[in-house]
C-alpha positions as MATLAB code, in Angstrom:
seq = 'MLEFSKLWYETLSAINSEDATSKINAERVRIVITDMKIPKVAGLDLLKSFLRSV';
ca = [
      78.253   96.613  113.265;
      76.643   93.231  112.698;
      73.631   92.639  114.907;
      73.238   88.902  115.392;
      69.810   89.299  116.994;
      68.519   90.591  113.657;
      69.762   87.375  112.011;
      67.581   85.200  114.301;
      70.380   84.470  116.756;
      69.856   84.919  120.465;
      72.704   86.958  121.925;
      74.027   87.080  125.475;
      76.156   89.792  127.053;
      78.457   89.567  130.053;
      80.144   92.230  132.164;
      83.190   90.108  133.050;
      84.603   86.606  132.678;
      82.741   85.203  135.701;
      79.439   86.437  134.302;
      80.328   85.007  130.879;
      81.285   81.619  132.328;
      78.036   81.474  134.277;
      75.981   82.227  131.171;
      77.953   79.783  129.021;
      77.306   77.031  131.575;
      73.599   77.878  131.900;
      72.804   78.164  128.185;
      73.451   76.092  125.072;
      76.144   78.340  123.605;
      77.592   77.555  120.177;
      79.710   80.619  119.480;
      81.698   82.878  121.793;
      82.883   86.299  120.681;
      84.984   87.994  123.340;
      87.359   90.839  123.922;
      90.836   89.531  124.734;
      91.195   91.973  127.651;
      88.134   91.429  129.819;
      88.051   91.909  133.599;
      89.185   89.057  135.893;
      90.248   86.427  133.281;
      91.805   86.935  129.843;
      89.524   86.369  126.868;
      91.740   83.535  125.615;
      91.361   81.706  128.934;
      87.589   82.161  128.696;
      87.640   80.567  125.227;
      89.750   77.669  126.474;
      87.254   77.098  129.280;
      84.399   77.189  126.760;
      86.120   74.627  124.522;
      86.682   72.260  127.461;
      82.979   72.408  128.319;
      81.766   71.550  124.796;
];
């Protein structure tokens, strides 16, 4: 498993899509890696939301 924090990247974790959206909006996020089946909103919808906010 690749550990991004060891490559000098700050990583964020979220327990569901609402938590992820909140963190994406609060931080300067450049990359999103998500499971496609996360609680509350599908991972693809989370990515679409991220792309609209960039």
